[in-house]
C-alpha positions in Angstrom: 67.4 -26.2 -53.8 67.6 -22.8 -52.2 69.6 -22.3 -49.0 67.4 -19.3 -48.0 64.1 -21.2 -47.8 64.1 -22.3 -44.1 63.2 -18.9 -42.5 60.2 -18.4 -44.7 59.0 -22.0 -44.2 59.3 -21.6 -40.4 57.6 -18.2 -40.2 54.7 -19.2 -42.4 54.1 -22.5 -40.7 54.4 -20.8 -37.3 51.9 -18.2 -38.4 49.4 -20.9 -39.4 50.0 -22.7 -36.1 49.1 -19.5 -34.2 45.9 -19.0 -36.2 44.8 -22.5 -35.4 45.6 -22.4 -31.7 43.9 -19.0 -31.3 40.8 -20.5 -32.9 40.9 -23.6 -30.7 41.5 -21.6 -27.5 38.5 -19.5 -28.2 36.4 -22.6 -29.2 37.2 -24.3 -25.9 36.5 -21.2 -23.9 39.9 -21.1 -22.3 40.1 -18.1 -19.9 41.5 -15.0 -21.7 44.5 -14.7 -19.4 45.6 -18.3 -20.0 45.0 -18.0 -23.8 47.0 -14.8 -23.9 49.9 -16.4 -22.0 50.0 -19.3 -24.4 50.1 -17.1 -27.4 52.7 -14.8 -25.8 54.9 -17.7 -24.7 54.9 -19.4 -28.1 55.7 -16.1 -30.0 58.4 -15.3 -27.5 60.0 -18.7 -28.1 59.4 -18.5 -31.8 61.3 -15.2 -32.1 64.0 -16.0 -29.6 67.2 -14.2 -30.8 69.5 -17.1 -30.5 67.1 -19.4 -32.3 66.6 -17.0 -35.2 70.4 -16.5 -35.6 70.6 -20.2 -36.3 67.5 -20.2 -38.5 68.6 -17.3 -40.8 72.0 -18.9 -41.6 72.0 -20.1 -45.2 71.3 -23.8 -45.1 69.5 -26.6 -46.8 66.1 -27.7 -45.7 66.2 -30.7 -43.4 63.8 -33.5 -43.2 60.1 -33.3 -42.3 60.7 -35.2 -39.1 63.3 -32.7 -37.9 61.0 -29.8 -38.8 58.2 -31.5 -37.0 60.3 -31.8 -33.9 60.9 -28.1 -33.8 57.2 -27.4 -34.0 56.4 -30.0 -31.4 58.8 -28.2 -29.0 57.3 -24.8 -30.0 53.7 -25.8 -29.5 54.6 -26.9 -26.0 56.5 -23.8 -25.0 53.8 -22.7 -22.6 51.2 -24.2 -20.2 49.2 -25.7 -23.0 49.6 -29.4 -23.9 48.5 -31.3 -27.0 48.0 -35.1 -27.3 49.7 -36.7 -30.2 46.6 -36.9 -32.4 45.9 -33.2 -31.9 49.5 -32.4 -32.6 49.3 -34.5 -35.8 46.2 -32.6 -36.8 47.7 -29.2 -36.0 50.8 -30.0 -38.1 48.6 -31.3 -41.0 46.6 -28.1 -41.0 49.7 -25.9 -40.9 51.4 -27.6 -43.7 48.4 -28.0 -46.0 47.4 -24.3 -45.5 50.9 -23.0 -46.4 51.2 -25.5 -49.3 48.0 -24.1 -50.8 49.2 -20.5 -50.3 52.5 -21.3 -52.1 50.6 -22.9 -55.0 48.3 -19.9 -55.3 51.1 -17.3 -55.4 50.8 -15.5 -58.8 54.6 -15.0 -58.9 57.4 -16.5 -56.7 58.2 -13.2 -55.0 54.6 -13.1 -53.6 55.8 -15.8 -51.1 57.4 -12.9 -49.2 54.1 -11.0 -49.1 52.4 -14.1 -47.7 55.2 -14.2 -45.0 54.5 -10.5 -44.2 50.8 -11.3 -43.8 51.7 -13.9 -41.2 54.1 -11.5 -39.6 51.4 -8.7 -39.5 49.0 -11.1 -37.7 51.7 -12.2 -35.2 52.3 -8.5 -34.4 48.6 -8.1 -33.8 48.6 -11.0 -31.3 51.3 -9.3 -29.2 50.4 -5.7 -29.8 50.0 -5.1 -26.1 53.3 -6.7 -25.1 56.1 -4.3 -26.2 59.1 -6.5 -25.4 57.7 -9.3 -27.6 56.7 -6.8 -30.2 60.3 -5.6 -30.5 61.4 -9.2 -31.1 59.0 -9.5 -34.0 60.1 -6.1 -35.4 63.7 -7.3 -35.4 62.7 -10.3 -37.5 60.8 -8.0 -39.9 64.1 -6.2 -40.5 66.0 -9.4 -41.1 63.4 -10.6 -43.6 63.5 -7.3 -45.5 67.3 -7.2 -45.5 67.6 -10.8 -46.7 64.8 -11.2 -49.2 63.8 -7.9 -50.7 67.0 -7.7 -52.8 66.7 -11.2 -54.2 66.1 -11.7 -57.9 63.0 -13.3 -59.5 65.2 -16.4 -60.2 66.1 -16.8 -56.6 62.5 -16.5 -55.5 61.6 -19.1 -58.1 64.2 -21.4 -56.6 62.7 -20.8 -53.1 59.2 -21.6 -54.4 60.5 -24.8 -56.1 62.2 -25.9 -52.9 59.0 -25.4 -50.9 56.9 -27.3 -53.4 59.4 -30.2 -53.4 59.1 -30.3 -49.6 55.3 -30.4 -49.7 54.9 -32.6 -52.8 54.0 -35.8 -51.0 51.6 -34.2 -48.5 48.0 -34.7 -49.6 46.0 -34.4 -46.4 42.3 -33.5 -47.0 41.1 -30.5 -45.0 37.4 -29.9 -44.5 37.6 -26.1 -45.2 39.3 -26.7 -48.5 36.9 -29.5 -49.5 33.9 -27.4 -48.7 35.2 -24.5 -50.7 35.9 -27.0 -53.6 39.5 -26.0 -53.8 40.7 -29.5 -52.9 39.8 -32.9 -54.5 38.9 -36.0 -52.5 42.5 -37.3 -53.2 43.9 -34.4 -51.3 45.2 -32.5 -54.3 44.5 -28.8 -54.8 42.4 -27.3 -57.6 44.1 -24.3 -59.1 42.0 -21.5 -60.6 42.1 -20.5 -64.3 40.7 -17.1 -63.6 41.4 -13.9 -61.7 44.2 -11.3 -61.9 47.4 -12.0 -63.6 50.8 -11.6 -61.9 52.0 -8.0 -61.3 54.1 -6.8 -64.2 52.3 -9.1 -66.8 49.4 -8.7 -69.2 46.3 -10.7 -69.7 47.1 -13.6 -72.1 45.3 -13.7 -75.4 47.4 -11.6 -77.8 50.4 -12.4 -80.0 52.4 -9.5 -81.5 54.8 -10.1 -84.4 57.6 -7.6 -84.9 60.1 -7.0 -87.7 63.8 -7.0 -87.3 63.8 -3.3 -86.9 61.3 -3.5 -84.0 58.2 -2.4 -86.0 55.0 -4.2 -85.1 53.7 -6.1 -88.1 50.6 -7.9 -87.0 48.6 -9.0 -84.0 46.9 -12.4 -83.5 44.4 -13.1 -80.8 43.8 -16.5 -79.2 41.5 -18.0 -76.5 43.4 -18.1 -73.2 41.1 -20.8 -71.7 40.4 -18.7 -68.6 38.7 -15.6 -67.3 41.7 -13.5 -66.4 41.8 -9.8 -65.4 44.4 -7.2 -65.2 47.1 -7.4 -62.5 46.4 -5.8 -59.1 48.8 -3.2 -57.8 51.9 -4.6 -56.1 51.8 -5.3 -52.4 54.0 -3.5 -50.0 57.3 -5.1 -48.9 57.8 -2.6 -46.0 57.1 -3.2 -42.3 53.9 -1.2 -42.6 51.8 -1.4 -45.7 49.0 -3.0 -47.7 50.1 -6.5 -48.8 47.2 -6.6 -51.4 47.1 -10.4 -51.4 45.0 -12.2 -48.8 47.2 -15.3 -48.9 48.6 -15.8 -45.4 45.8 -14.0 -43.6 43.7 -15.9 -41.0 41.2 -18.2 -42.7 39.8 -19.3 -39.3 38.6 -15.8 -38.4 35.1 -17.0 -39.3 34.5 -19.9 -36.9 33.7 -23.2 -38.6 34.8 -26.8 -37.8 38.0 -28.0 -39.4 38.7 -31.7 -40.0 41.6 -33.5 -41.6 41.5 -36.9 -43.4 44.3 -39.0 -44.8 43.8 -39.4 -48.6 44.4 -42.8 -50.2 47.5 -41.5 -51.9 49.0 -40.4 -48.7 48.2 -43.7 -47.0 49.8 -45.7 -49.8 52.9 -43.5 -49.9 53.2 -43.8 -46.2 53.2 -47.6 -46.3 56.2 -47.5 -48.7 58.1 -44.7 -47.0 60.6 -47.0 -45.2 61.1 -49.2 -48.3 61.8 -46.4 -50.7 63.7 -44.0 -48.4 67.4 -43.8 -49.4 69.9 -43.4 -46.6 70.6 -39.8 -45.8 74.3 -39.1 -45.6 73.6 -35.8 -44.0 71.6 -37.2 -41.2 74.2 -36.6 -38.4 74.8 -33.0 -39.6 71.1 -32.4 -39.8 70.5 -33.5 -36.2 73.5 -31.4 -35.0 71.8 -28.4 -36.7 68.5 -29.4 -34.9 70.4 -29.5 -31.6 71.6 -25.9 -32.2 68.1 -24.8 -33.0 66.7 -26.5 -30.0 69.4 -24.9 -27.8 67.9 -21.5 -28.8 64.3 -22.5 -27.8 63.8 -21.4 -24.2 60.8 -23.4 -23.0 59.0 -22.0 -20.0 57.8 -24.3 -17.3 54.6 -23.7 -15.6 55.2 -22.9 -11.9 52.0 -24.5 -10.8 51.1 -27.9 -12.4 47.5 -27.1 -12.0 47.7 -24.1 -14.2 48.4 -26.2 -17.3 45.6 -27.3 -19.6 45.1 -29.5 -22.7 43.8 -28.3 -26.0 41.9 -30.7 -28.3 41.8 -30.0 -32.0 39.0 -32.4 -32.4 35.3 -32.0 -31.5 35.4 -34.7 -28.8 38.0 -36.8 -26.9 36.6 -39.9 -28.6 37.3 -38.4 -32.1 40.9 -37.6 -31.0 41.5 -41.2 -29.8 40.1 -42.6 -33.0 42.3 -40.4 -35.1 45.4 -41.5 -33.3 44.5 -45.2 -33.8 43.5 -44.8 -37.5 46.5 -42.7 -38.6 49.2 -44.6 -40.4 52.3 -45.2 -38.2 54.7 -43.6 -40.7 52.6 -40.4 -40.7 52.3 -40.1 -37.0 55.2 -38.4 -35.3 55.8 -38.9 -31.7 56.5 -35.7 -29.6 60.3 -35.6 -29.2 61.6 -33.6 -26.3 65.1 -32.2 -26.7 66.5 -30.4 -23.7 69.6 -28.3 -24.0 71.1 -29.5 -20.7 73.9 -31.8 -19.7 71.9 -34.3 -17.7 72.0 -38.0 -18.6 68.3 -38.2 -19.5 68.7 -35.6 -22.2 71.7 -37.3 -23.6 69.9 -40.7 -23.7 67.0 -39.1 -25.5 69.3 -37.5 -28.1 71.2 -40.7 -28.7 67.9 -42.5 -29.2 66.8 -39.9 -31.8 70.2 -40.2 -33.5 69.6 -43.9 -33.8 66.4 -43.3 -35.8 68.3 -41.5 -38.6 69.8 -43.8 -41.3 73.6 -43.7 -41.6 75.5 -44.0 -44.9 78.3 -46.6 -45.2 79.2 -49.2 -42.7 77.5 -48.5 -39.4 79.4 -51.0 -37.3 82.6 -49.0 -37.4 81.1 -45.9 -35.7 78.2 -47.3 -33.8 79.7 -46.4 -30.4 80.3 -42.8 -31.5 77.0 -42.3 -33.3 75.8 -39.4 -31.3 79.2 -37.9 -30.2 78.9 -34.8 -32.3 75.4 -34.1 -31.2 76.0 -34.7 -27.5 79.2 -32.6 -27.6 77.2 -29.8 -29.2 74.5 -30.0 -26.5 77.0 -30.1 -23.7 78.6 -26.9 -25.1 75.4 -24.9 -25.0 
């Protein structure tokens, strides 16, 4: 597992979230000033300096539930509100889109180009807001400094870590199904054609050399695909052509997007609690989450009437039905974590801590279960 995976996971999922919300805000004819405020508020929160300082520290990936909590908080960082079914659908679309992009990367290092495509789009969203733009540019520099010097082996480890994180997610997405890149069981169809990775040659030739390095013979074989020569390498600078289209906005052409639970996901969800082994790092993970949450400065709308709800479904009825039909283990409630000292916040955090399995005998430390986390929150 790579300890440098979390920033890339967060930035790419955040970029996909912004694509989806931008499309839905337009589809629901939300006034331009309100839509712009939503996007600006979310991006400001997403690139908060304190938050990113915690995010860029080398660390293991934490659970899907913890990551989902961060994005719940992020999605509600402005005057927009999402019902649970819409939040579930938003998160499904985000994760499946990035999973597909990781699978399609021709080489592990291309994950960084995908990240830069998301960053380029985020810059475009806030191009008229200089103070937010500077926050995004600082993150660009952090990405370049941290990742451009990594070896191919380290990028392979990052890719492997991401695929392990996504491996049990098989949500069917209408765009992917219509484009025939996803099967009815939610698994993706990978191409056997197109350009080969940069720095490699089209397969189909075996060359045999002597001990002195002299080429003796050549053998050709059928590679089983329709491969072409590699494209030029994309730019890893702040400004430049990324070459790859992975990570760009697939919602730029308006078309309805639906998600459906595959049979595989439903079955795995039913056995999640039975098969899940206790996580000995649960308390440390939640303490990390508390530090991350402490860096998220959520803005409150001054006028309650200025808020609005965004529905990721075509109708309210579809949204209600999706909430009812979704398996309980795959429907995450919105968890609000406030970095304050009030009793309500402490009670909420203690409740969340109670949902994480503890290793060893729980009776000995039940009373102090959330002490580390609450102390962390009080110190913020």
